[in-house]
Structures are given as C-alpha cells and as structure tokens.
N, C-alpha and C positions, 0 to 999 in steps of 0.2 A: 720408857715404857714402865719399866721397873719401880722406877722413881713416883712416877707417878699411884702405881699400886700400892709403894708401902704409905701412902698419904688415906689410904682409906684404913677406916675403924676393922680391925682384930687381923690385920694384915701385915705379918713380919717379916724384913727382906735381908736377906744373911748373905754376906759377898766372904770369895776369899780374897787374901792380900794381891793374889796372883789365879790365874785360870790353873785347874789341876785336873780338869776332865769333867765328861756325865758323871760319872760314878762317884768320885767324890763330892760336886753337889748334891746326888740326890741320899750320900749317906749323910751328909750335914741334913738336909732337909729332915731324913728320917728321923736324927735327931733333935732337932728344935723344934719338930710339927708337935701338935695337941690336939688334931682333929684324929677322929675315927679310921679316916678313909686318904689313901695317900695317892694321888695321879702324877704321874711322871709325863712332863710336857718339854719338848727339845724345845728349844731356843732361835731354831732356824727359820721359823715360820712356815714350815714346810703343813703343819697340823692344823687345822683350826680347832679352834675353842669352844667353838661351835655345837661342837661335836662330846661336849662334856657331860649333858644329861644323857643321852644315850648309853658313853661307857660307865656310867653310874650305877644308871637303873637296876642291873641284876645284881649288885651289892645290895641297892636298897631293900629292892625287892627279897633279897636271901636264898637268890640263888645259886651263887658262888662269890667265894673270898676274891676272885682272881679274874683282872677281865683284861683280857687286849681287843685295841683296837685296830681293824684288819684293812687293810689295801687293798685286798685280794677279793673282798668278799660282796662288792658291787656297788660301793660306794660313790659319787662322782670322785673323780681324779683328773689330773694330768697328764698322761701318758708319760709313763718312764722310759729308761733307756734301755732298750733287749736286753742288754747284757746285765743289769743290773736287774731287771726282775728275775732272769733264770740265776744268776745267783744267790739273790732271794729265797728262790723257789728250791735250790740245793743245799741250802744253809737249814731252812726250815724242814727239806728232807732229813737229814743229816741228823737234827734234832728230834724229829718223830722216831726215826728210826730206833737213836740210843736211849730215847725215854717214854716209846711206847704212846705217844700220842698222837692224834691228827691237828694240829695248826697248821692254817695256813697264810701265819706272817710272822716268823718269830722275829725280827729285825724288825717291829714296827717300835715307833717311838712312845705310842699310848700303850702306859701298864702303868695299871688300878688293881690296888689291893690294900685288903683291911687292915688295921696296923698290928693283932695278930700275925698275920702273914711277915710284916716288915721287922716286927722284931724277932724272929727266927732266923733271918736272911745271912744275916755277921758278913754283906758285901766287902772286897775287895778292892775289884777291877777299878780303874781311874778312867781308860778310853774306849777302844773297841770291845775290850771285853767285858766291860759292863751289859750290854745285854742278855749277851749270852751265860754269863753267869750268873744274871739275876731269875733268866728263862729256868735255867738247870735247878738252881736249890729251888724253885717253887715247887718245879715239876717233881723231883726227886722227895720234896716232901710231900709228897701223894697229892694235893693241890692239882686238879682240873682245873685248864684253864676255859671260861667263857669269852669267845671271841663274838663282838659284834661289828660292823661295816661302817668305815669312817671315810671324811672326805682325806684327798690326797694333793696337795699343790708340790711335785717334788722341782729343787731347784736345779739352774744349769752350772756347767761348771765355770763359765763367767760368771758365775751369780754365789759364787763361793765352795761351789760340791767339792768336796777334797774325795771322795771312797774311789781306792783301788781294790784289785785282786787280792791286793796282799794283805787285806785288810779282811777276806773272807777267811786267809790264812789265820788269822788270830782268831775270829770267829770260831771255826772247826777245832782249833788247838782249847781253847776253853771250854767248848761244850764237853772236849773229849775227858779235859782234866776232873772237872767235875761231876764230871757221869763216874768218875774212877775211885774219887775224894770225897769229903763232906758228905 
C-alpha cells in the first residue's frame, strides 16, 4: 500500500531501517512533513481513511488546532471487547481529571493537529506511551481538543491485536509523568 502511495505526485514515504514504534514514526513524519496540517493514521486498518474530511473540517474552518476522532460519539463501529471499552473509558477519565477536559476517547488513533502545535510537542515516546504523551503535551499547552465521530472496525486477537492491561499501566504512568513535567 505505501509503495503505491509513494508513486503519487507530492507523496513521500519514509521508512525506518527497523520498526521503532508509532512514536518514532510520528516524530519522523513531523520532521519530514511540509504541510500545514498533520494527521496520524495507525497502520492496523482499524480506522477508515474515508473519515479524513470530517477530521480535517474543524481545522480548515478555524474552530480548533487539534482534532481527535472518537469511537464513542456515534460513528459506525464494530463492537469491541467490553474490557477494552472499560479500560479506554478509565484511561480517558484519568486524562480528563489530570488535565481538566472532557474527552471521550483519549486512546484514539486519529489525532490531527496544525504544524504550529506539532512543532511545540518535542515527542519522545516510542510504543504505548505515544498516545498519552501527545495528548498530555497538547492539553498542557492549553489547546482544547475538538472531537468528531469516526468509524471503527477493531481487530480480534487472532488478527494481530496485542493490547493487554499492562499497556494501561504504561498509559497511566505516561499521563502522570507529563502532567508533572514539561
């Protein structure tokens, strides 16, 4: 798929010699990007790129500099595991308490932001710490996140899903760490 995209005009694909995690991929993308708006898309195919116009609209209209796609605002979705939904809600609640906000889906793949926001973040995380780090840094810098409904087709464990309760501990630690520093 990326090889096909790389053949399009004005599309550049950058690879790491070895997989270094989502955080490293996003850092490289921010360094290499030339556009004014940046959209994070996970590679696991659980999210539908047809949602891009909905995600971009609040930024294009000047309503926000940061937009998150939420799996819990009424978009079409494949039912997820109950335990995953509860875990997500608890992590999102923890985020809301720490940063005085009312997000519905902090762990979403879809995070969209303007170049000025991206240039302030100085991201460091590689793996599961990426999503809470970027959210913490965005909120700590005073940006309010605009959420829009997105579609979601979560994978099953036999399709490669790898999340466990231990990942939730990493997320909580990362949120707390970036609430107290930077």
